[in-house]
DRENPA-35680 format. One line per field, with one value per residue: residue number from 1; x, y, z of N, C-alpha, C in turn. Coordinates in Angstrom, 3 decimals. Each point is the difference from the previous one (the first is absolute). Layout:
num = [NUM/...]
nu = [X/...]
nv = [Y/...]
nw = [Z/...]
cau = [X/...]
cav = [Y/...]
caw = [Z/...]
cu = [X/...]
cv = [Y/...]
cw = [Z/...]
end
This chain:
num = [1/2/3/4/5/6/7/8/9/10/11/12/13/14/15/16/17/18/19/20/21/22/23/24/25/26/27/28/29/30/31/32/33/34/35/36/37/38/39/40/41/42/43/44/45/46/47/48/49/50/51/52/53/54/55/56/57/58/59/60/61/62/63/64/65/66/67/68/69/70/71/72/73/74/75/76/77/78/79/80/81/82/83/84/85/86/87/88/89/90/91]
nu = [80.258/0.467/-1.202/-0.101/1.232/-0.262/-0.961/0.972/0.528/0.791/1.217/0.736/1.025/-0.812/-0.473/1.250/0.335/-0.990/0.241/1.192/0.459/0.625/1.181/0.323/-0.593/0.499/1.131/-0.192/-0.373/0.923/0.800/-0.425/0.140/1.139/0.370/-0.512/0.718/0.564/1.169/0.287/0.914/0.496/0.661/0.757/0.123/-0.606/-0.729/-0.209/-1.299/-0.502/-1.250/-0.645/-1.084/-0.817/-0.490/-0.974/0.476/1.191/-0.506/-0.614/1.144/0.655/-0.946/0.056/1.313/-0.091/-0.882/0.812/0.999/-0.737/-0.341/1.215/0.327/-1.027/0.348/1.217/-0.825/0.980/-0.875/1.036/0.550/-0.918/-0.544/0.371/-1.196/-0.169/-1.149/0.875/0.564/-1.276/0.305]
nv = [52.901/1.245/0.487/-0.903/0.235/1.301/-0.797/-0.850/0.977/0.730/-0.445/1.058/-0.695/-0.349/1.243/0.462/-0.994/0.151/1.311/-0.610/0.798/0.992/0.347/0.491/-1.057/-0.868/0.679/0.100/-1.259/-0.407/0.923/-0.318/-1.281/0.344/0.829/-0.982/-0.428/-0.616/0.490/-0.644/0.806/-1.142/0.861/-1.054/0.976/-0.840/-0.318/1.296/-0.222/0.263/-0.055/-0.477/0.689/-0.783/1.204/0.382/1.211/-0.538/-0.615/1.145/0.599/-0.938/0.145/1.323/-0.149/-0.919/0.808/1.015/-0.805/-0.427/1.255/0.446/-1.074/0.203/1.281/-0.342/-0.987/-0.019/-0.205/-0.171/0.727/-0.895/0.877/-1.008/-0.451/0.715/-0.009/0.061/0.788/0.154/-0.334]
nw = [-34.537/0.114/-0.260/-0.937/-0.406/0.182/-0.366/0.210/-0.724/-0.753/-0.098/-0.281/0.475/0.978/0.101/-0.090/0.786/0.861/-0.116/-0.012/0.978/-0.622/0.521/-1.185/-0.540/0.887/-0.091/-1.302/-0.175/0.857/-0.492/-1.208/0.330/0.584/-0.967/-0.721/1.029/-1.020/0.396/1.134/0.490/0.435/0.775/-0.115/0.889/0.830/-1.049/-0.203/-0.127/-1.187/0.443/-1.023/0.346/-0.660/-0.197/0.818/-0.241/0.206/1.074/0.301/-0.311/0.682/0.923/-0.117/0.042/0.961/0.589/-0.278/0.378/1.006/0.261/-0.226/0.694/0.817/0.047/-0.326/-0.245/-0.893/-0.976/-0.778/0.990/0.384/0.871/0.755/-0.312/1.110/-0.620/-0.974/0.923/0.213/-1.220]
cau = [0.667/0.600/-1.050/-0.299/1.159/0.212/-1.211/0.347/1.248/1.175/1.118/0.106/0.634/-0.961/-0.988/0.691/0.103/-1.330/-0.683/0.887/0.378/1.369/0.078/-0.488/-1.458/-0.638/0.174/-0.954/-1.394/-0.279/-0.176/-1.325/-1.015/0.016/-0.569/-1.442/-0.631/-0.329/1.005/0.694/1.366/0.254/1.426/0.329/1.322/0.804/0.455/0.721/-0.594/-1.304/-0.991/-1.072/-1.282/-1.153/-0.982/-1.403/-0.257/0.643/-0.787/-1.224/0.389/0.177/-1.337/-0.625/0.742/-0.419/-1.388/-0.013/0.512/-1.072/-1.047/0.471/0.057/-1.328/-0.833/0.588/0.413/-0.261/0.173/0.064/-0.134/-1.274/-0.115/-0.848/-1.173/0.168/-0.994/0.579/0.946/-0.687/-0.395]
cav = [-1.140/0.455/0.006/-1.391/-0.580/0.639/-0.160/-0.455/0.641/-0.568/0.915/0.483/-1.020/-1.077/0.489/0.039/-1.363/-0.565/0.799/0.028/1.386/0.330/0.928/1.309/-0.084/-0.164/1.264/0.940/-0.393/0.015/1.413/0.395/-0.683/0.580/1.355/-0.120/-0.687/-1.393/-0.799/0.704/-0.431/-0.223/-0.194/-0.845/0.504/-1.007/-0.995/0.707/-0.062/0.632/-0.812/0.744/-0.664/0.531/0.602/-0.300/0.668/-0.829/-1.232/0.387/0.175/-1.342/-0.583/0.666/-0.424/-1.369/0.067/0.580/-1.016/-0.979/0.669/0.177/-1.295/-0.480/0.987/0.492/-1.119/0.301/-1.080/0.558/1.453/0.459/-0.380/-1.164/0.256/-0.576/-1.078/-1.230/-0.533/-0.761/-1.303]
caw = [0.589/1.249/1.017/0.322/0.671/1.301/0.812/1.349/0.385/-0.660/-0.211/-1.373/-0.847/-0.189/-0.969/-1.297/-0.511/-0.286/-1.021/-1.170/-0.257/0.372/1.122/-0.432/-0.114/1.306/0.713/-0.586/0.231/1.445/0.360/-0.491/0.807/1.349/-0.110/-0.224/1.121/-0.317/0.705/1.080/0.253/1.421/0.284/1.132/0.360/0.705/-0.977/-1.050/-1.329/-0.192/-0.708/-0.664/0.250/-0.710/0.909/-0.322/-1.276/-1.010/-0.150/-0.717/-1.391/-0.571/-0.189/-1.150/-1.182/-0.321/-0.484/-1.343/-0.920/-0.209/-0.782/-1.373/-0.654/-0.375/-0.675/-1.241/-0.836/-1.401/-0.960/-1.351/0.038/0.574/1.408/0.217/0.836/1.323/0.181/-0.546/0.956/1.044/-0.548]
cu = [0.641/-1.032/-0.329/1.121/0.178/-1.184/0.301/1.302/1.194/1.098/0.038/0.601/-0.938/-1.069/0.616/0.022/-1.367/-0.729/0.830/0.327/1.467/-0.027/-0.554/-1.526/-0.657/0.096/-1.032/-1.445/-0.372/-0.266/-1.396/-1.096/-0.071/-0.644/-1.515/-0.727/-0.407/0.928/0.567/1.366/0.191/1.473/0.170/1.434/0.863/0.566/0.757/-0.570/-1.375/-0.912/-1.087/-1.273/-1.107/-1.017/-1.406/-0.376/0.598/-0.760/-1.323/0.282/0.161/-1.336/-0.692/0.676/-0.441/-1.432/-0.051/0.543/-1.088/-1.101/0.425/0.060/-1.374/-0.802/0.544/0.534/-0.432/0.270/-0.094/-0.304/-1.302/-0.098/-1.029/-1.149/0.157/-0.971/0.550/0.974/-0.665/-0.441/0.863]
cv = [0.372/-0.028/-1.416/-0.613/0.545/-0.166/-0.411/0.604/-0.718/1.048/0.402/-1.074/-1.174/0.393/0.034/-1.377/-0.538/0.737/0.128/1.432/0.204/1.083/1.381/0.019/-0.067/1.290/1.029/-0.343/-0.027/1.433/0.482/-0.617/0.564/1.381/-0.050/-0.809/-1.433/-0.976/0.854/-0.649/-0.140/-0.308/-0.847/0.344/-1.043/-1.056/0.642/-0.141/0.652/-0.975/0.917/-0.819/0.684/0.506/-0.468/0.626/-0.813/-1.294/0.287/0.185/-1.358/-0.673/0.610/-0.420/-1.400/-0.027/0.549/-0.986/-1.019/0.608/0.132/-1.316/-0.437/1.007/0.462/-1.132/0.283/-1.228/0.619/1.492/0.529/-0.483/-1.112/0.365/-0.726/-1.159/-1.332/-0.640/-0.875/-1.383/-1.097]
cw = [1.340/1.120/0.451/0.826/1.408/0.946/1.438/0.505/-0.598/-0.056/-1.472/-0.911/-0.260/-1.030/-1.396/-0.647/-0.434/-1.119/-1.279/-0.426/0.354/1.088/-0.357/-0.069/1.370/0.800/-0.464/0.392/1.481/0.452/-0.404/0.864/1.416/-0.022/-0.127/1.065/-0.262/0.714/1.132/0.206/1.505/0.201/1.246/0.405/0.687/-0.951/-1.158/-1.394/0.001/-0.721/-0.544/0.106/-0.799/1.025/-0.364/-1.342/-1.150/-0.251/-0.722/-1.486/-0.685/-0.272/-1.212/-1.303/-0.438/-0.542/-1.419/-1.024/-0.314/-0.861/-1.455/-0.751/-0.481/-0.808/-1.341/-0.856/-1.437/-0.859/-1.384/-0.005/0.566/1.435/0.136/0.930/1.323/0.257/-0.520/0.981/1.047/-0.465/0.555]
end
């Protein structure tokens, strides 16, 4: 949710609100995302605040995540404990 929210640049408090996270959580997760190159931090010294922006790597991750959700939804449908045949879905 942080990557999605920071796509156009957001402050930490804005991300906290939109992603429903507390200060301890946002501090921890932003640090992890920055270290891994999924988010960059931009300091606006004249305004006195920092914004966080999803990087190209972060956007690629979001795309792969969305594709995997769609794949899992259509490829792992079970009925009464047995995987549903994909050919039946095209009916």
